[in-house]
N, C-alpha and C positions, 0 to 999 in steps of 0.2 A: 794866396790864389788870385790871379789877375781877374779883373772884372770881365764878364761876358760881353762881347761886342754884338750889339743889335743895330742894324741899319734900318731906318724908316725912310721909305721912298715915297715922294708925293710930287705932284706937279701943280700947275696953275697957281693958286694962291697959297698952297701948303696948309690949308685949314684942317684937313683930315689928319695929316701927319702931325701937326701941332697938337691936336687933341690927343692922339696916341702918345706922343712924347710926354705931355703933362701927366697922363695917367701912369705911364711907365715910371717916370721919375718919382711920382708920389708913392708908388707901391714899392719900388726897388732901390731908390736913391742911388748911392755910389756903388752898389753891388753890380751895376751894369754900366757899360759905356754906350751911349746912344750916339750914332752917327746919322745926321740928317742929310739925306741925298735928295736934292731937288732936281726936277727936270728943267728948272729955270732958277735964276738967282733969287727971285722974290720968294718962291716956295722954300728954298734953303734958308733964307734970312728969317722967315716967319717960324720955321721949325727950330732954328737956333735960339730965337727969342723965347720959345716955349720951354727951353731947358736942355737941348741937345748938347753933348760935350764937344762935338766937332760938326762941321758941315761943309758941303761942297755942292756944286751943281754942274750939270752938263753930262753929255754922253760918256766922255772918257772917265770922269770921276765915278760915275755909276758903274761902268764896265769894270774898272779896276777895283773899286771898294767892295763889290759884292763877293769878291774872292777872298776878302780879308776878315769876314765876319762869321759868326756862328748862326745868326738868325737874320732873316729879311722880313720886314713887315711893310705892308702896303695894301692898296686895294687890288683886287684881282686884275684890274686893267693894266697894272705894271708889267704883266706878262704878255700883253697883246701889242704887237707892232702897230704903230700909228694911232694908238689910243690917246686920250686926253688932248683932242684936237691936233694930233700929230706930234705931241711932245715926247711920247715914248717911241724912240726910233727902233727899227728892227734890231740893231746891234744891242740896244739896252735890253729889249725883251729877251733876246737870245742869251745875253750874259746873266740875266736874273734867273731864267729858267735852268740854265746850265750850271749855276753855282751849286757847290756842295752844301751850302747853308740850308737850314730848315726854313721853308717859306711859310709864313702865316699871313694869309690873304683875306682881307675883308671883302665880302660879296657886294661891293658897290662899284658902279660904273655909270658913265654918261652915254655909253655906247648902246647901240640898238641890239643888245644881247640880253637874253634872260636865261638864268640858270635855274632849271626846273628843280624844285624841292627846297629852294632857299626861301626862308621866311623873311618878308620885308619888315625890318625893324629899324628904329632910329639909330643913328651912329653911336650915341653913348652906350646903348645896349651891346652892340657888337664890340666896342672897345673895352667895355667892362669885362665881357667874357674873354676877350683876348688876353687882358692883363691878369685877371684873377685865375684863369684856368690854363689857357694854352701856353703863355710865357712861363708860368710857374712850372708846368710839366716839362717844358723844354729845358729850362735852366737846371732842373734836377737831373736831367739825363745827358746834357752836353758835356 
């Protein structure tokens, strides 16, 4: 059975994506293929160093790759045009939200948006819940 493909999308320095990838690889090893998609080359490089199997950056890479995976992981801001200081283009946001992949979004953003009902927790808590509960459930049903 081929490894499930999970793309992790991040921008700016790729720190959140790198954290997610480290947790994913520690928990699932080679049973998953992690594709690091950076809104810029620095983010992609940092996620590759964190253990991603493949990586790419830029609008076209993101728009194409989200059609090739079973799961998309990132902050909620990856679905918002012009988020991350404009690094998320309208085309990226449209491709991500239109993808048939399951989207697992962390409720983090630098934008002036508050999502009512979300508890403000440190990144490691969100990532741990993502890896131990959400990814596990998705992998069992994809």
